[in-house]
NUMITI-810557 format. One record per residue (C-alpha): x, y, z; residue number from 1. Coordinates in steps of 0.05 Angstrom, whole numbers. Example, Ala and Ser with C-alpha at 12.3 -4.5 7.8 and 13.67 -1.06 7.14 Angstrom:
2
{{246,-90,156},1}
{{273,-21,143},2}
This chain:
652
{{1,-2,-4},1}
{{55,51,19},2}
{{95,37,-47},3}
{{35,45,-90},4}
{{19,112,-51},5}
{{90,139,-71},6}
{{67,143,-141},7}
{{45,212,-167},8}
{{-10,174,-209},9}
{{-35,148,-151},10}
{{-32,202,-106},11}
{{-71,246,-161},12}
{{-115,188,-172},13}
{{-132,185,-89},14}
{{-138,263,-90},15}
{{-186,263,-155},16}
{{-221,205,-128},17}
{{-232,238,-61},18}
{{-239,311,-96},19}
{{-292,281,-137},20}
{{-330,244,-72},21}
{{-326,312,-42},22}
{{-348,355,-106},23}
{{-408,308,-109},24}
{{-425,297,-25},25}
{{-418,378,-25},26}
{{-464,383,-82},27}
{{-513,334,-51},28}
{{-505,367,16},29}
{{-509,440,-14},30}
{{-574,411,-49},31}
{{-595,385,9},32}
{{-586,448,59},33}
{{-615,497,0},34}
{{-667,450,-16},35}
{{-691,450,57},36}
{{-675,521,63},37}
{{-717,534,6},38}
{{-776,486,28},39}
{{-773,518,97},40}
{{-774,594,70},41}
{{-830,576,24},42}
{{-864,541,80},43}
{{-858,600,125},44}
{{-887,638,71},45}
{{-942,598,70},46}
{{-952,601,153},47}
{{-947,674,153},48}
{{-996,680,97},49}
{{-1056,627,129},50}
{{-1037,669,202},51}
{{-1051,733,162},52}
{{-1118,706,134},53}
{{-1135,677,201},54}
{{-1119,750,241},55}
{{-1155,785,192},56}
{{-1218,738,195},57}
{{-1215,745,267},58}
{{-1201,818,271},59}
{{-1261,831,224},60}
{{-1304,786,262},61}
{{-1285,831,329},62}
{{-1290,906,290},63}
{{-1357,879,272},64}
{{-1377,859,334},65}
{{-1346,921,372},66}
{{-1390,970,321},67}
{{-1452,926,341},68}
{{-1438,944,417},69}
{{-1422,1020,404},70}
{{-1495,1022,365},71}
{{-1529,987,419},72}
{{-1498,1031,469},73}
{{-1524,1094,432},74}
{{-1590,1063,438},75}
{{-1586,1051,510},76}
{{-1549,1120,535},77}
{{-1619,1154,528},78}
{{-1657,1104,571},79}
{{-1604,1085,624},80}
{{-1644,1112,675},81}
{{-1717,1091,654},82}
{{-1738,1025,701},83}
{{-1743,967,646},84}
{{-1729,1013,590},85}
{{-1655,976,576},86}
{{-1691,903,570},87}
{{-1738,928,514},88}
{{-1670,956,480},89}
{{-1628,892,487},90}
{{-1695,846,465},91}
{{-1708,901,402},92}
{{-1637,882,389},93}
{{-1645,805,379},94}
{{-1611,812,310},95}
{{-1542,825,347},96}
{{-1551,750,370},97}
{{-1524,729,308},98}
{{-1463,759,327},99}
{{-1471,742,414},100}
{{-1493,690,449},101}
{{-1525,742,499},102}
{{-1526,816,507},103}
{{-1526,852,574},104}
{{-1531,917,616},105}
{{-1490,927,682},106}
{{-1501,981,726},107}
{{-1454,1030,755},108}
{{-1449,990,816},109}
{{-1432,927,780},110}
{{-1492,884,774},111}
{{-1531,856,712},112}
{{-1597,891,709},113}
{{-1617,868,642},114}
{{-1600,809,592},115}
{{-1624,777,528},116}
{{-1648,721,525},117}
{{-1655,719,593},118}
{{-1616,661,628},119}
{{-1636,639,697},120}
{{-1581,670,750},121}
{{-1546,726,698},122}
{{-1597,778,723},123}
{{-1575,814,790},124}
{{-1510,779,778},125}
{{-1449,816,813},126}
{{-1393,828,754},127}
{{-1363,886,803},128}
{{-1301,847,806},129}
{{-1301,824,734},130}
{{-1236,851,691},131}
{{-1290,868,635},132}
{{-1329,914,691},133}
{{-1270,946,714},134}
{{-1241,965,649},135}
{{-1306,991,632},136}
{{-1299,1036,691},137}
{{-1237,1064,659},138}
{{-1246,1076,596},139}
{{-1288,1113,546},140}
{{-1289,1070,486},141}
{{-1310,997,465},142}
{{-1258,936,481},143}
{{-1260,865,482},144}
{{-1243,837,552},145}
{{-1196,786,577},146}
{{-1219,712,572},147}
{{-1260,687,631},148}
{{-1309,629,653},149}
{{-1376,644,658},150}
{{-1412,644,722},151}
{{-1477,619,693},152}
{{-1450,580,632},153}
{{-1384,552,660},154}
{{-1349,561,594},155}
{{-1297,599,565},156}
{{-1321,671,553},157}
{{-1305,735,532},158}
{{-1341,803,534},159}
{{-1345,849,476},160}
{{-1358,923,517},161}
{{-1376,987,513},162}
{{-1379,1041,573},163}
{{-1441,1085,586},164}
{{-1427,1157,612},165}
{{-1470,1223,620},166}
{{-1451,1295,591},167}
{{-1406,1299,659},168}
{{-1369,1242,644},169}
{{-1396,1199,705},170}
{{-1398,1127,690},171}
{{-1466,1100,688},172}
{{-1456,1018,673},173}
{{-1439,981,613},174}
{{-1465,948,555},175}
{{-1435,882,539},176}
{{-1441,822,482},177}
{{-1426,759,509},178}
{{-1384,703,464},179}
{{-1372,629,474},180}
{{-1298,626,452},181}
{{-1308,566,416},182}
{{-1375,578,395},183}
{{-1395,568,323},184}
{{-1411,637,315},185}
{{-1341,662,336},186}
{{-1269,620,337},187}
{{-1305,551,334},188}
{{-1278,547,265},189}
{{-1206,553,292},190}
{{-1212,496,335},191}
{{-1228,452,280},192}
{{-1173,491,226},193}
{{-1116,440,205},194}
{{-1056,446,172},195}
{{-1038,382,139},196}
{{-1051,324,184},197}
{{-1017,353,246},198}
{{-1007,425,240},199}
{{-1063,470,276},200}
{{-1083,540,292},201}
{{-1081,574,364},202}
{{-1102,641,390},203}
{{-1070,675,457},204}
{{-1085,744,493},205}
{{-1030,786,498},206}
{{-1035,780,569},207}
{{-1022,711,567},208}
{{-1081,667,563},209}
{{-1099,605,515},210}
{{-1164,627,481},211}
{{-1156,571,422},212}
{{-1114,516,423},213}
{{-1122,441,384},214}
{{-1108,409,460},215}
{{-1173,430,499},216}
{{-1130,422,559},217}
{{-1091,492,547},218}
{{-1146,536,541},219}
{{-1159,590,591},220}
{{-1084,561,618},221}
{{-1030,616,615},222}
{{-993,614,545},223}
{{-927,572,559},224}
{{-874,615,529},225}
{{-822,593,566},226}
{{-793,545,516},227}
{{-804,582,460},228}
{{-774,654,449},229}
{{-818,668,383},230}
{{-881,664,434},231}
{{-844,716,481},232}
{{-829,760,431},233}
{{-907,757,394},234}
{{-929,767,464},235}
{{-892,835,467},236}
{{-919,856,394},237}
{{-869,817,346},238}
{{-905,788,286},239}
{{-861,733,234},240}
{{-845,665,229},241}
{{-788,619,249},242}
{{-770,547,277},243}
{{-775,524,351},244}
{{-802,475,396},245}
{{-880,460,413},246}
{{-901,442,480},247}
{{-897,365,455},248}
{{-821,374,450},249}
{{-823,369,375},250}
{{-793,423,325},251}
{{-849,458,286},252}
{{-846,516,233},253}
{{-890,572,269},254}
{{-920,644,245},255}
{{-952,694,284},256}
{{-999,755,266},257}
{{-1022,803,313},258}
{{-1105,815,322},259}
{{-1099,889,339},260}
{{-1167,902,348},261}
{{-1169,854,402},262}
{{-1101,847,434},263}
{{-1093,779,409},264}
{{-1040,731,376},265}
{{-1055,682,325},266}
{{-1003,622,312},267}
{{-1002,572,260},268}
{{-959,511,274},269}
{{-936,460,226},270}
{{-890,401,255},271}
{{-819,393,211},272}
{{-837,314,206},273}
{{-894,333,161},274}
{{-863,407,131},275}
{{-799,358,111},276}
{{-830,289,92},277}
{{-832,298,12},278}
{{-765,330,8},279}
{{-728,281,55},280}
{{-760,232,9},281}
{{-726,266,-48},282}
{{-661,274,-18},283}
{{-648,206,-7},284}
{{-664,183,-87},285}
{{-608,235,-99},286}
{{-564,211,-53},287}
{{-572,138,-81},288}
{{-552,168,-145},289}
{{-495,203,-131},290}
{{-465,147,-98},291}
{{-472,101,-161},292}
{{-441,163,-200},293}
{{-384,162,-156},294}
{{-369,85,-158},295}
{{-379,89,-237},296}
{{-332,144,-256},297}
{{-262,120,-213},298}
{{-243,65,-267},299}
{{-252,115,-318},300}
{{-203,177,-277},301}
{{-151,123,-266},302}
{{-139,115,-336},303}
{{-146,184,-357},304}
{{-98,206,-303},305}
{{-47,148,-329},306}
{{-45,173,-402},307}
{{-38,253,-386},308}
{{14,249,-332},309}
{{78,217,-372},310}
{{96,281,-404},311}
{{80,322,-338},312}
{{118,277,-300},313}
{{183,299,-330},314}
{{163,374,-321},315}
{{151,353,-248},316}
{{229,329,-244},317}
{{258,391,-272},318}
{{217,440,-231},319}
{{241,405,-173},320}
{{315,417,-199},321}
{{299,492,-203},322}
{{274,495,-130},323}
{{334,463,-105},324}
{{374,516,-143},325}
{{403,464,-192},326}
{{371,489,-257},327}
{{355,555,-273},328}
{{304,542,-335},329}
{{249,495,-351},330}
{{277,452,-415},331}
{{217,432,-455},332}
{{238,362,-479},333}
{{177,343,-516},334}
{{146,353,-581},335}
{{80,374,-550},336}
{{64,452,-569},337}
{{25,458,-503},338}
{{75,434,-457},339}
{{134,473,-495},340}
{{88,539,-494},341}
{{76,521,-416},342}
{{156,515,-412},343}
{{161,580,-444},344}
{{116,617,-401},345}
{{143,582,-339},346}
{{218,608,-351},347}
{{185,675,-369},348}
{{148,685,-309},349}
{{211,665,-264},350}
{{249,726,-299},351}
{{189,771,-284},352}
{{187,755,-215},353}
{{252,768,-207},354}
{{252,843,-233},355}
{{185,847,-197},356}
{{213,833,-139},357}
{{267,879,-134},358}
{{224,937,-161},359}
{{171,920,-97},360}
{{225,925,-47},361}
{{252,995,-76},362}
{{177,1022,-76},363}
{{165,995,-7},364}
{{227,1034,21},365}
{{204,1095,-11},366}
{{135,1091,6},367}
{{150,1070,82},368}
{{190,1138,81},369}
{{134,1184,60},370}
{{82,1160,96},371}
{{119,1159,166},372}
{{147,1234,154},373}
{{69,1252,153},374}
{{45,1292,219},375}
{{-26,1257,205},376}
{{-39,1182,224},377}
{{-43,1140,165},378}
{{-73,1073,144},379}
{{-85,1024,93},380}
{{-141,973,98},381}
{{-163,918,47},382}
{{-234,921,15},383}
{{-258,873,80},384}
{{-235,926,124},385}
{{-174,891,151},386}
{{-121,949,173},387}
{{-45,933,133},388}
{{-4,982,139},389}
{{-3,1044,198},390}
{{44,1096,197},391}
{{84,1126,265},392}
{{42,1180,267},393}
{{-25,1137,277},394}
{{22,1095,332},395}
{{36,1159,369},396}
{{-41,1188,366},397}
{{-64,1123,398},398}
{{-9,1103,439},399}
{{-14,1032,414},400}
{{36,981,383},401}
{{39,971,298},402}
{{14,898,316},403}
{{-45,925,355},404}
{{-64,964,300},405}
{{-55,910,246},406}
{{-100,864,222},407}
{{-173,865,256},408}
{{-150,885,325},409}
{{-155,964,313},410}
{{-240,956,317},411}
{{-231,928,387},412}
{{-214,994,417},413}
{{-272,1038,378},414}
{{-327,1045,427},415}
{{-383,998,430},416}
{{-434,1055,415},417}
{{-397,1081,362},418}
{{-368,1011,324},419}
{{-441,1002,281},420}
{{-442,1070,257},421}
{{-362,1069,234},422}
{{-381,996,206},423}
{{-437,1026,170},424}
{{-401,1079,141},425}
{{-346,1036,115},426}
{{-395,985,77},427}
{{-421,1039,46},428}
{{-364,1065,27},429}
{{-344,1000,-1},430}
{{-408,984,-35},431}
{{-410,1056,-72},432}
{{-337,1060,-82},433}
{{-332,1119,-53},434}
{{-288,1164,8},435}
{{-329,1166,72},436}
{{-309,1217,133},437}
{{-328,1197,202},438}
{{-316,1219,278},439}
{{-313,1164,330},440}
{{-292,1149,405},441}
{{-229,1107,411},442}
{{-207,1085,480},443}
{{-135,1047,490},444}
{{-99,1039,563},445}
{{-38,1090,542},446}
{{-79,1155,523},447}
{{-150,1138,553},448}
{{-215,1160,510},449}
{{-199,1208,453},450}
{{-244,1238,391},451}
{{-216,1212,321},452}
{{-238,1240,252},453}
{{-219,1190,198},454}
{{-222,1204,129},455}
{{-212,1150,77},456}
{{-212,1139,-1},457}
{{-216,1088,-49},458}
{{-143,1057,-79},459}
{{-162,1031,-151},460}
{{-118,995,-198},461}
{{-105,1016,-270},462}
{{-175,986,-296},463}
{{-207,1031,-235},464}
{{-219,969,-197},465}
{{-219,986,-115},466}
{{-166,947,-91},467}
{{-164,975,-16},468}
{{-173,1045,22},469}
{{-123,1096,45},470}
{{-145,1144,99},471}
{{-112,1196,152},472}
{{-128,1199,226},473}
{{-128,1260,269},474}
{{-139,1278,334},475}
{{-195,1317,354},476}
{{-208,1309,428},477}
{{-207,1378,446},478}
{{-245,1409,395},479}
{{-301,1359,419},480}
{{-295,1374,490},481}
{{-308,1450,473},482}
{{-361,1432,432},483}
{{-391,1388,490},484}
{{-378,1446,534},485}
{{-416,1496,491},486}
{{-475,1453,481},487}
{{-484,1441,562},488}
{{-481,1520,576},489}
{{-532,1524,523},490}
{{-579,1482,553},491}
{{-566,1491,636},492}
{{-572,1549,680},493}
{{-500,1577,706},494}
{{-522,1581,777},495}
{{-560,1527,799},496}
{{-537,1476,741},497}
{{-608,1460,728},498}
{{-632,1459,659},499}
{{-652,1525,632},500}
{{-714,1537,597},501}
{{-690,1515,533},502}
{{-669,1450,556},503}
{{-727,1444,598},504}
{{-775,1452,532},505}
{{-735,1401,500},506}
{{-752,1351,552},507}
{{-824,1370,555},508}
{{-827,1358,477},509}
{{-801,1284,492},510}
{{-853,1276,546},511}
{{-905,1298,501},512}
{{-885,1262,443},513}
{{-882,1198,482},514}
{{-957,1209,516},515}
{{-985,1213,439},516}
{{-948,1156,414},517}
{{-958,1110,479},518}
{{-1003,1140,529},519}
{{-955,1152,574},520}
{{-972,1205,633},521}
{{-932,1253,657},522}
{{-930,1315,712},523}
{{-912,1382,700},524}
{{-898,1421,762},525}
{{-886,1493,761},526}
{{-858,1528,823},527}
{{-858,1603,845},528}
{{-815,1624,910},529}
{{-855,1661,953},530}
{{-822,1720,988},531}
{{-751,1713,964},532}
{{-752,1787,930},533}
{{-743,1810,1002},534}
{{-680,1770,1018},535}
{{-653,1790,951},536}
{{-662,1871,957},537}
{{-642,1860,1038},538}
{{-588,1815,1041},539}
{{-561,1820,967},540}
{{-552,1775,915},541}
{{-498,1731,945},542}
{{-542,1704,997},543}
{{-607,1698,946},544}
{{-555,1656,909},545}
{{-549,1610,963},546}
{{-629,1605,967},547}
{{-621,1587,897},548}
{{-580,1533,894},549}
{{-608,1498,953},550}
{{-675,1499,923},551}
{{-642,1470,855},552}
{{-610,1410,898},553}
{{-676,1392,926},554}
{{-711,1394,860},555}
{{-657,1359,830},556}
{{-665,1300,877},557}
{{-733,1298,875},558}
{{-734,1290,794},559}
{{-737,1216,778},560}
{{-687,1190,727},561}
{{-730,1200,673},562}
{{-757,1265,697},563}
{{-723,1336,697},564}
{{-717,1395,743},565}
{{-709,1473,710},566}
{{-693,1538,738},567}
{{-741,1579,680},568}
{{-727,1649,706},569}
{{-708,1691,773},570}
{{-745,1653,817},571}
{{-787,1606,777},572}
{{-768,1532,779},573}
{{-803,1472,737},574}
{{-806,1396,755},575}
{{-822,1347,698},576}
{{-840,1279,722},577}
{{-853,1231,664},578}
{{-902,1169,691},579}
{{-930,1205,748},580}
{{-1006,1202,768},581}
{{-1039,1269,797},582}
{{-1031,1240,869},583}
{{-960,1223,862},584}
{{-940,1283,837},585}
{{-987,1320,898},586}
{{-944,1277,940},587}
{{-878,1306,915},588}
{{-905,1373,905},589}
{{-911,1370,993},590}
{{-846,1342,993},591}
{{-811,1404,953},592}
{{-851,1449,995},593}
{{-831,1425,1058},594}
{{-766,1413,1042},595}
{{-764,1491,1024},596}
{{-797,1506,1084},597}
{{-749,1465,1121},598}
{{-682,1502,1086},599}
{{-639,1547,1144},600}
{{-591,1587,1121},601}
{{-546,1629,1175},602}
{{-539,1689,1133},603}
{{-616,1699,1122},604}
{{-636,1694,1197},605}
{{-703,1724,1207},606}
{{-725,1711,1135},607}
{{-761,1649,1091},608}
{{-779,1622,1038},609}
{{-838,1585,1013},610}
{{-862,1559,943},611}
{{-934,1560,910},612}
{{-937,1499,865},613}
{{-983,1483,809},614}
{{-986,1413,770},615}
{{-1015,1400,709},616}
{{-1022,1328,685},617}
{{-1024,1309,608},618}
{{-1092,1297,590},619}
{{-1143,1285,522},620}
{{-1147,1356,488},621}
{{-1076,1373,503},622}
{{-1056,1385,428},623}
{{-995,1422,441},624}
{{-941,1432,498},625}
{{-969,1500,511},626}
{{-1029,1473,526},627}
{{-1005,1439,586},628}
{{-956,1489,603},629}
{{-1012,1540,608},630}
{{-1057,1493,650},631}
{{-993,1486,702},632}
{{-985,1562,703},633}
{{-1056,1573,719},634}
{{-1051,1525,780},635}
{{-995,1564,806},636}
{{-1035,1629,794},637}
{{-1085,1596,844},638}
{{-1031,1571,892},639}
{{-1005,1641,898},640}
{{-1076,1677,895},641}
{{-1098,1625,949},642}
{{-1051,1654,1002},643}
{{-984,1627,978},644}
{{-937,1561,1002},645}
{{-986,1510,982},646}
{{-1003,1465,917},647}
{{-1051,1468,867},648}
{{-1078,1420,817},649}
{{-1111,1444,748},650}
{{-1143,1385,709},651}
{{-1187,1430,662},652}
């Protein structure tokens, strides 16, 4: 065996044979991977389409029922105080029973006062602690409740509700349509929906409760999301598809869509065993054919190599002699034109390489001298961004060794927050064959944090093809520090270091924008100092400044991590508290008021300063920040007129 392997023919045969086996295996493996991936993507698209159809169907059903309940509420509203009239309205709207299993009206105290069709035990039923009734008390528009088990039917239900309010906004009760989740007129069709043999669809609420599932034992149970990241993402509002494990332990393709009108999620699932069954059968057929092709081609390769390698063996012997220095040129002792041409070109290549090597050495020495004389940092990279050269100025600026700046290591010292932007600029420049300029932070143990400004341009060959990039780097740390100082001064009060009016306006606009987009509440406190002018006029501005600084310290401490404190004028302050309710804001205002009253300054003995505080929360009807500020200003004015040293709230 060893003697046989010493033959070039045998080795090439083994190499080609193994290469042929590897090629066929790679082709089969690639076809398996790509085919399976294409199958997967195709099935995921189909699953997303199925999920989209189901989501649209359910969402349309929900919207139709919401609209129906809203119309019913409009009929009930005028007669809500009339005994028996609500029951008549419900009976008059019997047509709605095509959408609902029952219509109910619950009074403001939480007792069912009317229902249709009437069911034993439903009237006078106390629903005060039910989620749908508590939700109706706090809303002004229609909604669909969380799933619950009916007290009368003991079946899983949902309530499509609409709150009733009088002209003053007082809660008068709610009108609702009761739906059996798995009823034939609602989601029952999903319980029977199947994808293939083992695929199925399911619906869960965003709060994490199962409404529909092929396994009935899971209905009304918490959504089992601990084993599936896609379910966790879907509960947070994500839509999409992927592959993950099911509760039964099998892998499955799955897609998720949101039913926004009900705050539900629909998911469709197809186990992998069924999804890939047809493809796996096809792949085994291809593998069998590939094995037969490999076995049948090996004898032919053996014969062909033996025929072709006879003159090549002589060339191999001469090349070995050239490598050993025993021979300078390749002698073509053959009548074959092709081999003589190869020998001629090989000899020309040997001569050209010798000349080129000498020329490159001279140019490299000249280029190194020019680049090292530059006062700016200079670097060269290939098209992948790998650093292949840095000059001495670059090393001096960063304080790193050349070995730490070559290859990919230089990227490790770029600030993590700036790295994605730098890579984006780089990739954009490479894609467009264009130059780029960027500023980013660099951190090294030797020089600490510095700001660098880099400018790079493409290096092109004679045909205009980009081969790499050359760039310069400058240290702009001092300039950045000055810019940051100027920006800070533009947004802050010089005495108290709180935000000034301009900086505080930016924070209020952000809070207003968050309220419009997400409904996050925010409280604005306008604080006017009482009896501060006598302190300034009598004791002087130095003592007055001490008062202002101490008050600023109190406000800075009370501002939450997302909030802000500001000095808006001479003795005017403001406090922004995102996420605070009116009671929480009043509590904070009282803390501020008492802490200011408790300030003691030796230089101002006999003088005291108090605060008049006006509070306004963002509310419906606020179309701008100025409306919000005006309401807080009016509350502050009320506090002043009511005797000062007090807190007032303005809600409308």
